[in-house]
C-alpha angles and dihedrals in degrees: 000000000000120000121191119197116189128200136032124299093355097146105328104061095237117139100213119111096225102075119208146264119237121199116205111201122208111251132179122284135200097252126071118240144149123207125182134172134187124186136180125194133186139159143194095267127082095267121126119258115261123230125185132175133183135179131190118189125181119187120184117213130191126294097025095305123135138173126212130188127189124188134182134191125179131174133168149062138299119273111260094003130100125222095004115117139192112198126167145156133186143175126200119180122178140173131201133195132198097024089154096047139069092256118060130181126192131185120190139176132189133190119186133175134185126195107184140164103220123225123203095183131230133312116279089241088074092060121081113240095025125114115279091010112178108218091194091069120098100233094190095055090047094049096102100029114136119214097183130097130258088242095059116117142165114199125181129182120184133179133175138174122202130191119183133175125187130186125190113204094180141331088283103040132054138155131197139183125199132185120191132181122187139172129187128185122191126181122175143164114191139169124219131188111248105177149354130228108208094192096051092030090224133135121222117215138190128209118218135177135216130192126167139154120201123189126177139177122192139174121195127187116188132184122192126187138172127199142149135233104197109302093347118093121204135198120194125194118180137153151132127264125194118185135172120187129181126190128189114193125181123208126223135182124242127248123215113215129207119267117281 
């Protein structure tokens, strides 16, 4: 689950104007359940059909312990676009202890991979209303044209480990501590249209490359409390966050390709 909070000091006390993004990871529950979904998508263009499957299994064990496993598989193209692909798979096991007590502990891991063929679209000259638009072009027949190369790719590998402990003192007071390590690698070579020659009716393209490794380690302690002063009710959220993030980015030159 992804939660987006906009604006400064909305509910986290931070003074920046950007807000924040909160990721809620699936963790084990007390009840047993199995959820699965399978979808297939297609359209009237030349794009590949899109298949996606997910499964979510939660198995309670004895003494307030439960195990949960989530899995994802996705294969196929991009709606309305030829050649481009979006393929992915992921696995996220987790275990929790003390689900029936005041102190709960959860340990989770996630591995996720993407194997895509990137698509940077068509030249602006193909789109009505854009600069240097060529009205002689048949926009509909060019809708799914791919201007990349067969060697283009966009590969992502991501891993994270999460450990979280929570203790509830009462209905009005609770404390939690969470440690999270993550690492994401992305390598890509992609080709984008850069111009259009109306006389020659050719598109110029440029190949570019991207390679970056991000690694982060964070620890978050949070204390929440509720109390009343007469007819006024209060809710307090306070804590300490320590984060270290490292990023290693490599630089590459660009390559101009012949007209297509």
